[in-house]
N, C-alpha and C positions, 0 to 999 in steps of 0.2 A: 498731796493726800493728807499729810500729817502736819505740815507747817514747820516740822523740824528742819534743821539745817543739814545739808550734805556738803562735806568738804573733801578735797583731794589735793595732795601735793603734786606739783608739776615735775616731771622727770628733768634732771639736769644734764642728761646725756644726749639730748636731741641734737642732731647735727644740722637740722633745718627747722625753720619756724613753721607753725601750722596756723590755719585761719583763726582769728580771734573768736568768731562765733563758736567754733569747736572747743576752744579753751573755756569759754564761759559755760558750756554744757558738760565740761569734763567730769564732774561728779555724778551726772545724771545717768541712770541705767538705761539699757536698750529697752525698746517698747514691745518687742515680740511677745505675744501672750504665752508661748510655750516656755519662756524663760522662768515663769513663776513655778513651774514643776517640771524641770527638764528631765528628771529621772523617769517620768512617765512615758517618755518617747524613746527610750533606749531599744525597744523592740521593733521600732518602725523599720519597714523594708524600703531601702533606698536604691536597690539594685535596678539599673536600667540597661546594663551592658553585658548581661549574662551570655548572650549569643557571641559577643566579641571575645569574652573570656574563654569560651569553649574553643573558638577558632584559634586563639593564641596558644592554649595549652595542648590542643590536639590538631596540629597543622594538617591541612588537606592539600591534595593536588588540585589546583584550580582548573587544570585542563580537563578534569573529569566532570566538570559542572557545566550545565547549560545555564547561562546567566539570565535567568528569568524570574527568580524569586528572592525574597529577602535573605534566606540562608546562603544562597549562592553569592549574593552581593557582599555579605559579610565575609565569606571565605575569600573572595577576590580582593577585598579591600583591607584585610587584616594587616597587610604589609605597611599600610599607612599609619598604623597605631604607633605613636611615639610618646613615651612617658619618661619624665625625669623626676624621681621621687627622692627628695633629700630628707635626712633624718631630723634636721632642724632648719629654722629660717636662715641662719647664717650660711648654711651650705649653698644657698642660692646667691651668695655674694662671693663665693670662693671660685677662683679662676678656672680650675679644671672642670668644675660642674657647669659654670656659666658657658664655657667654651663648647661643652657637649650640647647644651640647649641651642646655642647659636648654630652649630654644625647641623643639627637635626632640622632646624627651621629652613635650611637651604638659602638663607639670606645673611649677608654680612651685618646688616642692621635690621633684624626682625622687628615687626610691629607687635608690641607686647600688650595684651589685655590683662589687667590686674583685677582679680576678683577677691575683694577683701572681706567677704562676708564673715569668715571665721574670726577675724579680728575686728568685727563690728564696723567695718569701713572707716576705721580711724586713720587720719591722714599721716600721723607720725609713723604708724606701721607701714603704710603705703610707701612713704619716702625711704624708709630703711630697707624694705624688702625689694624694692626696685632699683636700689642704688647702683648696682653693677651695670644694669642695662641703660640707666640714665647717663652714667659716666661714658658709655660707649656712643651715646648720641641716638639711641633708639627712640622711635616714637612710641609713647606709652599712653594708654587710655585706662580709665577706671570704670568698672561696672559695679555700682553700689546698689545692693538689694537687701541689705540687712534691715533697713527701716522701710516701712510701707510707702512713705511719701517720696522716696528716692528711686523707686523701681521704674525703669523705662517701660514702654509698651513692648509687647512680645515681638512685634516687627522690628523695633529698634534694637532689642537684644539679639534677635536673629541676625541682623545685619552685622553687628560688631563681633559676635561670637563666631558665626559660620562663614562670613565673607571677608571681614577686615583683618582679623587676627592671624598672625603667624605662630604666636605663642600665647597660651593662656596660663597665667600663674595664679594658683590658689594660695591664699595667705595662710600663715600659721594662726593658731587660736583655738576657738571652740568648734570642733568639727561637727558635733551633733546639731548645734545651732545653724551652721552653714548648710548642712544637708537638708534640714527641715525647711529653710528658706528657699533653697534651690528647687525642692519638690513643690513648694507652694506656688512659686512664680513660673515654673516650667523651664527653668534654666538647666535642670539635669538632662533633659532630652536634647536641648541645644548643644550641650557639651558632648554628648554622644555623637551628634551629627557632625560637629566640628572635628572630632577625632577621626572619623572616617574620611575626612578631607585632608588629612595629614597635618592638622594643627598640632603643635607640640603641647602636651598637657604637663605642667610641672608645678613645683612648689615644695615647701619644707614643712615638716611637722604635720599639721592638719592638711596642708596643701599637698602632702605626699599620700597620706593615708586615705584621702577621699577617693582615690582612683581604684582602690582594691575592693574585693567583695566584702571585706570586713576590716575593722581596725581596732587596735588596743588604744584606748583614749583616756585622757584626763578631763573630758568635757564636763564632768560633775565637780571638778575642783572649785571651791567657793570663790576664788579670785579669777576664774577663767571667764571674765565678764568684760563688757565694754568699759565700765567704770572701775577697772581693777584697782587703781590707786586709792579710790574711796574705800573699797572693801578692805584693802591692806591696812588702811588707816583705822578701820572700825573693829576688825576682828582680832582676837587674841591669837598667839602662836598655836595654842591647842586647837582652836576653832579652824585655823587655816590648814592644819595638818589632818583634820578629821574628814577624810574622803577616801574613796576607793576608785581604782581604775575600773573601766567597764569595756565590754566588747559591743560594738555597734555595727550594723550593716553600713555599706557604702555603695558607690556607684557601680562597682563590679567589673571593671575592665580586666582585672587580674584576679584569678581564683585563688586567693590566699589572704590571710590576715596580715595586715601591715602593722609593725610595731616600731613607730618612730622613736627617736631618743633611746635607742636600744641599750646604749651603754650608760644611761643616766639614771639617777635616783630621784624620785618625785619628792615634793614637799611633804608627802605622807610618810617618808622614810623607806618606801618600797622601791627596789630595783625593778626597772621596766622589764629587763630580760627574765628575771626570776618569776615575776608575777605572770608574765605572758606564758611561760612554760607551765605554771600551775593551772592557768586558765585553760590551756590546751589539753591537759590531762582530763579535765571535766568534760571537754567538748572537742575531741580529736578529729573532727570531720574534715578540716582543711589544714594544709600546712601554713606556716607563718614565715614571713620575711621580716627580720629585724634590721632596721637601718640605723646605723650609729650616727651620732652627731658628726657633721662635717663629711659625711659620705652620701652617696646617692645610688639608687638602683635605676639603671637605664633600660628601658624596654623598647625594642624596635621590632614591630611586627610580632612574630612568635619567638623572638630571641631576646636575651637580656645579659647584662653584665654589671659589675659594680665599678663605680668611679670614686676615688678618694679625693676629697678636696684638700686634705693636708698631708697626703702621702702615707697615712697610717690607718685612718678610719675606713671601715668596710661595711658590708652587709652580711647578714647571717640567715641561713635557712634552718628552720626548726620543724621537724616532723615527728609524729608518734611512731614508736616501735610496735609493730603488730603483735610481737610475741609477749613483750613485758608491759606495754603501756607507758613505758618511760619515754621521755623526749630525746631525740637525737638532734644535735645542732652542729652546724659547720660554717665557718666563715668563708665567704667567697674571695678568691684571689683578686687582688687589685691590679695585677700585671697582665690581665688578658688584653690582647690587642684586637680581639674579635668577639662579638657576642656569641652565646650558645643558646640552644633551644630552651624556652621557659620550662617545658616539662622536665628536661634534664636538671635544671637548676632546682626545681621543686623536689627532685629525688636526690639531691646532692649528698645528704648525710647517710643515705641508705646503702648498706653494704651490698656487694655482689652476691648472687644467689647460688653459685656453683657449690655443691655439697663438699667438694674437696677442700674448700677454703676453711672449713671448720677445723681441719687438722692437716694443714699443708705439709708439715714435716714428715708425715707418714708416706709421702709420695716422692721423697728425694731419691729413692733407689729405682724409680720407674725407668724402664728402657724406652727411650724415644727415638732411637736411631732407625732411620728408614733409608739412608743413603750411603750405607757402608761400602757398597760396590762402587759408587761414584768416588768416595774418599780413597779407595784403594787404587782406582784408575788415575786419580789426580796425583797421588804420592808415588805410584809406581807405574809410570806411563809405559805403554807397550806399543809395538809397531803394528798399526792396524792392518797393514798389508799381509801380515802373517795369519790373519783370521778370515775364516769364511763367515760372512755377515749373516748368520742364520739364527743366533740365539741372543738372549737378553744380555749375557756377559759381553758378547761382541758388540752389541749396540751401545752399551755403556762405554766401552773402550773407544768406539768410533766417535761418540758424541761428547766425550769429555771436554773437547775444545769449546763446547757451547756453555760450559759452566762459567757464570759470571757472578761474583759476590763482592759487595762493597760493605765492609763491616767497620763501623765507626765506634770509637770508644764511648761516645755519649750522644744524646739526642741532638745537641747543638751542632755536632759535626755534620749532620744531614742538612744544615742550613748554610754551611760555609762553602764558598764558591768553588774552591779547588776540588772538594769532594763531590759536590753536586755536578760539576762539569764532567767528572769521571763517570758518574752514573749515566748522564745523558750520552756521553760518547759511547759507552758500552751498549746502550740501548739501540744504537743505530738510527735514532730519530732525533730531529731537532726539538720536537715537542712530544716526548714519550708519554704513552698512556700509563698512568701510575695507579696501582691498586694498593691502597693503604689497609693493612691488617692490624687493627689496634687492640688485639686481644690482651696483650700484656699490660696495656693501660686501661683495660676494662671498657674499651670502646667509648671513652669520654671524648666529647666533641672538642673541648678546649685543647686536649692533647693532639687530636687530629689536626686542628687548625694550625697549631704551632709547628708540628713536625712536618707538615706538608707545605709550609709557607713558601719556601724557595721555589718549589715546582708550581704552586699556584701563581706566584709572581711572574713566572715565565709564560703562563697561559696554558699549562698542560691540563689535559682532561684528567680528573682524579675521581676515582670511585672508592667507596669504603666497603669492606667486608667485615661485618660485625657478627662475631660468633661467641662473644664472652658470655652472653645470656642466652638461655635456651630458646626464648621466644623470638629472637632476632636471626636465628640461623636459617639461611636459605636452603633450598633442596640441594642434594648432591649434584644434580645436573646444572643447577644455576651456579653453584660454586665452580664446577668444572669449566663452565663457559667463561667466566670472568677471570679465573686463575690461569687456565692453560691456553685460552684462545684470544682473550681480549688484551690482557696486560702486556706491556713492554717491560715494566718495572714493578716489582712487588716490594713494598717497604713494610718491614715489621717495626712496630712501635717499641719504645722503651717501656719499662715497667717491671711487672712480675713475670719472669720468664717461665717459671715452673707452672704457674696458672695457665699461661698461653700454651705451653706444650701439652698439658693435660687436655685442654679444650680442643686443640688441633687433632690430637689422637682420637678423642671421643667422636668428633664429627667427620673424620676422614680427610681433613685439610692437609695433614702431613704428607700423605701420598700424592695429593694434587700438587703440592709445592715441589715435590721431587719431579713429577712429570713436567711441570713448567720449566724447571731448571734445564732439563734436557732439550727443551725447545729454544733455549737461548734467552729466556726471560732473566733480567737482572734481579738478583736477590740482594736486598740492602736493608740497612737500618742502623740505629745507634743503640748502644747499651744492650738491653734485652734483644733488640732487633739486630744486633751483631752476633751475640753469643749463640743464638738459636741455630745458626747454620753449621756450628762445629760439632765434633763428636761429644764434647762435654764443655761445661763452662763453670766458672767461678762466679757465684751469684749471691745477691742479697735478697733473694725471694722470700726469706723468712723474716725480713725486717718488719716490725709490727705495723709500720705505716705504709708498707708497700701494698696498698689496698685501693679499691675503687674510691672509698670514702675517706681518703687520706686526711683531708682537712678536719673531719670529725674526730679521727683517731688522735691527731695532733692536739685537738682541743681537750681530749679526755685523759691522755696519759701524761705522767710526769716525765721530766728529762731523764731520770734514771730508768724508767720503764722503756722509753724510746731508744735508749742506748743498750738495752739488755737483749742482744741477739748476736748471732754468729754467721759468718759466710758459710756456704756449703758448696759442694761440687755436685752437679747433676748432669745427667745425660742430655744430649740434644739431638738434632736431626741427623748429624753425622756427615755433612758434605766435606768437611775438612777434618782429618784425623789428628786433632790437637785440642787442648783445653784453651778456650778463649777466656781472657781476663780483661773485660772492659773496664773503663775508669782506672787504668793501670797506675796512673800517677796520683790517684785521689785517696783520701782517707774517709772511711765510712762514719756514720753517726755513732757507731760503736767504738770509735777511736782507733780502729785498726787500719793500717795502710794496706791497700789491695795488693800491691806488689809483694810486700813481705809475707802476708798471709798466704798468698798463692804459692810462694816458694816453700813455705813450711808444709803446705798441703801436698806439694809434689814430693817432698822428702818421704812422706808416708806412703805415697802411691806414685812412684816414678815411671809408670808404664807408658805414658804418652808425653810428648813435649807440650809446652804451653806457649801461647802467643798473647802477650800483653799489649793492649791497644790503649794508648793514652787518650784522654779527653782531647777533642779537636783534631784527632788523627783518624786514619782509616787504613785497614789492610784491604788491598784489592787483589782478588784472585781471578785469573782468566785462564781457563783450562787447567793445565798443570804448572802454571807460572804465577808468581805473586810479587807484589811490591807495596811499599808504604806510601801513602799520600798524606801530606800535612795540610790541615785546614788553615793553620795560622802561621805557617813558615817555621815552626819550632817543634810542635808535637810530632811524635813518631810511634812506631811499634817496636816491641821487644820480643826476642825469642828466648825461652828459658828451657834448658835441657839438663837432665841429671848427669853428673860425672860418674862413669862406671866404676872408677877406682875408689873415689872418696864418698860418693853418695851426695856430695854437695851439689848445689845448683850452679850452672853456668848460664849467664844471660848476656 
């Protein structure tokens, strides 16, 4: 056009050579007409998978559908959706993330289709971004559609996208350019078709954000071009920094805004995380998922989890607070062994709704005891033959032998074989039916999966009873059926015992648990799920991060604020007339040893003995007898009683 010269330095960090003809075109810009005024296209709608996103975030029971129309097919096939979205390109070369892509593909050597449109189909980018899969020996093909003259026919694209590929990798680079080209050539719809056939969709940066309903992008960055090196050569530092992030639509498989490079700062000096939060304040219609460099969000059907490529990086969920308009964010744990529902992940920073949580300390004196008669029968056994079996007291006395409790000092205890074996033995079944009551952990699925792991590995049938939130509470008849008629074992989760006891009292579950105990159902659990069966317990329920959205709280409070709390004693259901002290050998985040604090508490109120249960141990109660079980061969239980003469504690 001008006759002027364009020059660009060749990078010196290439690990592989690229074709000479590409090198000779190195300073030449891409030809797509939209690149002349890319900002004019930021409002283009690229969503093609809204129906899939809805099925992912609102899972349905496929058995309820007659497989005759598109909506039903989407519902049936949502389990096929597999996405690995990395915060940066390098993530797709880190082994934990690569391993997850390979695992999801179902092949040891998946066939990988690389779509490098966002990086303008540059060979140097292709070689770098597919390095890990080439090193494995995978067959890899390229689909080049950035320039008009390289676009295959629609039939050729359909064959390689929907029939050949096990994995489709989108490159990093300019997402807006990629989405415009995909829409122009029809590749967007082929990618949707491939997803429903179980092809893994993956990529880093632009190759991550393209799968979401929207993304936070640097597509308008002046050097986010094919001939980046030429632009860097021509513009001043001030010109290179003169740009802003923008929000654009994307393909829409996940109904959230993706923020790749979440922990990075752009060349404009703006932190991605902070800018994304400010953007959401202006348009808080959808949640956001921030993916740090070297991390990835993995989505399988309607479930998701974070994978760390370096053992530290993770993903974050950002949602608006309905009351204040401020943003709430929370990092996703990277130690989950199983995915959890996408809808739960998108609610991850949101606190539980129970009104008592606004001032939980006001409820520490609430009386939760419902099994005082059972406790009396356990601690003062009577000769049943002396009774005429005609009233409640006599029935309690007669049935006290049915009481079976396994109270572990921590949640992990319920995954240790000696303790699990005792629960199974007491249930009278090789594969007991286990009812998990996760109220103390606010019915979080990650807690459910971890705490029931041992029983799921055995093949036990497991049901959940979710009563932490009002809208999930079954009817009383439904609860009665599952608690008193179906379950062989009832497991209470760890977490916030005071919250759990308040909810159980509100919905009538406390009395159903008592009824179940008299039918021989095994009552068990660790931490809160241990202490709840006693007449009282030593609890950390007022700990500021003992909440549903713990990760958000940890993100917001200082170390001093997180340590500013005290243990308290609360009433519990009352099956055993003693104060339970779970985590007896542990020290809280407030720096206080549980054992020492419990003894000081007993000096002030020495009315009942205490039983301290160490981490990895359990107290087992059968009728009016009890013993300790060690999960690791060392941990045990302790009995603490006041000395009548001195007032000191004896343990």
